[in-house]
C-alpha positions as CSV (number, residue, x, y, z in Angstrom):
1,M,83.0,-169.8,-140.0
2,I,80.3,-172.5,-139.8
3,Y,79.3,-174.4,-136.4
4,F,76.8,-177.7,-137.2
5,C,74.8,-179.2,-134.3
6,C,76.4,-182.4,-133.8
7,Q,73.6,-184.4,-133.1
8,E,72.2,-185.9,-136.8
9,N,70.2,-188.6,-135.8
10,R,68.3,-185.9,-133.7
11,R,68.6,-183.4,-136.4
12,S,66.9,-186.1,-139.1
13,L,64.5,-186.5,-136.4
14,V,63.4,-182.9,-136.3
15,R,63.8,-182.5,-140.3
16,D,60.9,-185.3,-140.1
17,H,58.7,-183.9,-138.1
18,P,55.7,-181.6,-139.2
19,S,56.1,-178.8,-136.4
20,L,59.2,-178.9,-134.9
21,N,62.2,-177.1,-135.5
22,G,65.7,-177.3,-134.0
23,I,69.3,-174.3,-135.0
24,D,71.1,-176.1,-137.9
25,Y,74.0,-174.3,-137.6
26,L,75.5,-170.8,-137.1
27,E,77.7,-168.5,-139.3
28,V,79.7,-165.6,-137.4
29,V,80.2,-162.8,-140.0
30,H,83.6,-162.5,-140.5
31,Q,85.2,-161.2,-143.9
32,E,81.6,-160.2,-145.6
33,E,81.9,-157.0,-143.1
34,P,84.6,-154.2,-144.4
35,I,83.9,-152.5,-141.4
36,T,86.4,-153.6,-138.7
37,A,84.2,-152.8,-136.1
38,E,81.7,-154.9,-136.8
39,Q,83.3,-158.4,-138.3
40,Q,82.3,-161.0,-136.1
41,R,79.6,-159.0,-134.5
42,T,76.9,-160.4,-136.8
43,L,75.7,-164.5,-136.2
44,R,73.6,-166.2,-138.6
45,V,71.4,-169.2,-137.4
46,F,70.5,-171.2,-139.5
47,F,66.7,-174.0,-138.8
48,V,66.6,-177.4,-140.1
49,N,63.9,-176.9,-141.0
50,P,62.4,-173.8,-143.1
51,P,60.7,-171.4,-140.4
52,G,57.1,-172.8,-140.5
53,S,54.2,-170.7,-139.6
54,A,54.3,-172.0,-135.7
55,L,58.2,-170.4,-135.8
56,E,57.7,-167.7,-137.8
57,G,54.9,-166.1,-135.6
58,R,57.8,-165.7,-132.6
59,F,59.7,-163.5,-134.8
60,S,57.9,-160.1,-135.3
61,P,59.4,-157.6,-137.5
62,D,60.6,-155.3,-135.1
63,K,64.3,-156.7,-134.7
64,F,64.9,-155.1,-131.7
65,A,61.4,-156.9,-129.9
66,N,63.0,-160.4,-131.0
67,A,66.3,-159.9,-129.0
68,A,64.7,-161.2,-126.4
69,L,64.0,-164.5,-127.8
70,V,67.8,-164.9,-128.1
71,Q,70.5,-165.7,-124.9
72,I,74.3,-166.1,-125.4
73,T,76.2,-167.5,-122.8
74,G,79.8,-168.3,-121.6
75,G,83.2,-166.9,-122.5
76,E,85.7,-166.0,-120.4
77,R,87.3,-162.6,-120.9
78,T,84.4,-161.2,-122.5
79,T,81.2,-163.1,-120.4
80,R,78.7,-160.4,-121.3
81,V,77.1,-160.3,-124.6
82,A,74.5,-158.6,-125.1
83,V,72.0,-158.9,-128.4
84,D,71.4,-155.7,-129.8
85,W,68.5,-157.0,-132.3
86,A,67.7,-160.2,-134.7
87,E,66.1,-160.2,-137.6
88,R,64.3,-162.9,-139.9
89,V,65.8,-163.0,-142.9
90,G,64.4,-165.8,-145.0
91,D,64.9,-169.2,-143.5
92,R,67.5,-167.9,-140.8
93,L,68.1,-165.9,-138.2
94,D,70.0,-162.5,-138.5
95,V,71.9,-161.2,-134.8
96,H,73.8,-158.7,-134.0
97,V,75.5,-158.7,-130.9
98,T,77.7,-156.4,-128.6
99,P,80.2,-156.5,-127.9
100,R,82.2,-159.0,-129.8
101,G,83.1,-162.3,-127.9
102,D,87.0,-163.8,-127.4
103,Y,88.2,-166.9,-128.5
104,A,86.5,-169.1,-125.3
105,R,83.3,-171.2,-126.2
106,Y,80.2,-169.4,-126.2
107,T,76.4,-170.5,-126.1
108,L,73.3,-169.0,-128.3
109,S,69.9,-170.3,-127.0
110,L,66.8,-169.3,-128.2
111,I,64.8,-169.2,-125.5
112,E,61.1,-167.7,-124.5
113,P,61.0,-164.1,-123.4
114,N,62.6,-163.4,-119.6
115,S,63.1,-167.6,-119.3
116,E,65.6,-169.8,-119.4
117,T,63.1,-172.5,-121.0
118,P,63.9,-172.8,-124.9
119,L,61.0,-171.7,-127.6
120,A,57.9,-174.3,-127.9
121,E,58.2,-174.5,-131.7
122,L,61.8,-176.0,-131.1
123,D,63.6,-179.0,-129.8
124,P,65.2,-178.2,-126.6
125,E,67.9,-180.2,-127.4
126,L,68.7,-178.3,-130.6
127,S,67.6,-174.6,-129.2
128,R,70.9,-174.0,-128.4
129,V,74.6,-174.3,-130.6
130,D,77.7,-174.1,-129.2
131,F,80.2,-171.4,-131.2
132,S,83.5,-168.6,-130.9
133,F,83.5,-165.3,-132.3
134,K,87.3,-165.9,-133.1
135,V,87.3,-169.2,-134.9
136,E,88.7,-167.3,-138.0
137,C,91.4,-164.9,-136.3
138,E,94.9,-166.4,-136.6
139,S,95.9,-168.1,-132.4
140,E,99.1,-168.3,-131.3
141,F,98.3,-171.6,-130.0
142,D,97.5,-174.6,-132.0
143,C,94.4,-176.1,-131.5
144,R,95.3,-179.7,-132.3
145,A,95.2,-182.1,-130.0
146,T,99.2,-183.2,-130.0
147,S,100.4,-186.8,-129.9
148,P,102.9,-188.2,-127.8
149,C,106.1,-188.7,-129.6
150,L,106.7,-192.0,-130.1
151,V,110.3,-193.6,-129.0
152,A,111.6,-196.4,-131.0
153,A,112.3,-199.0,-127.9
154,S,115.9,-199.4,-128.1
155,S,117.1,-203.1,-127.6
156,A,118.5,-204.5,-123.9
157,P,122.0,-203.5,-123.9
158,D,125.1,-206.1,-124.2
159,L,126.0,-206.3,-120.9
160,D,129.4,-208.7,-119.6
161,Y,128.3,-209.8,-116.7
162,L,131.4,-211.2,-115.9
163,A,133.0,-207.7,-115.3
164,K,134.2,-208.3,-111.5
165,D,137.0,-205.8,-111.7
166,Y,137.5,-202.4,-111.7
167,A,138.6,-202.4,-115.5
168,S,136.1,-203.7,-117.1
169,F,133.3,-201.9,-114.4
170,R,135.3,-199.1,-116.5
171,Q,134.6,-200.8,-119.6
172,L,131.2,-201.3,-119.6
173,M,130.4,-197.7,-118.5
174,F,132.3,-195.8,-121.2
175,D,130.0,-198.4,-123.5
176,R,127.0,-197.6,-122.3
177,L,127.7,-194.1,-122.2
178,A,129.0,-194.4,-125.9
179,L,125.7,-195.9,-126.8
180,L,123.6,-193.0,-124.6
181,A,125.6,-189.8,-125.9
182,P,127.6,-191.0,-129.3
183,G,129.2,-187.7,-129.2
184,W,130.9,-188.0,-126.0
185,R,134.5,-188.8,-125.9
186,E,137.0,-189.6,-122.7
187,R,139.3,-186.3,-122.2
188,N,141.3,-187.7,-119.3
189,P,144.4,-189.4,-120.9
């Protein structure tokens, strides 16, 4: 599944900037992993611009050292998702995590080592992206917002305002019951 950054204007400005970069989108690798234990443990981070010399220098050939540049926060049941390694592969960054997360929302951030601040080469708003590990998994809950059922407005009932005795009130109630519950029949002889 692919998660895009929702700020299209900001992405276009970063795309035109000569030295600034940002996260364009993130993919959770699910189907490509043949071993079930490895599914949803690899995240592919794609950048708005191809990583230039400035951003390229931030990622070392040692993929385990790059893990300090990546932070994953969020989750409900699984809140401590650790980054095992991060490796630059072409124009993307592959991130391997343990354990895989749950159905909740997570945030992947590219940060300075031992800090909470975004990498200096990245736009602060595009230095993080929200995602879910389980987006390709079936769920018993439908994430689509349900719209309320619109009930057709019924017309006002025809009331006999001249009903003043027991028999006419009784007939008025039976007529109304016939509208509200068409299958109802009086069983009293």
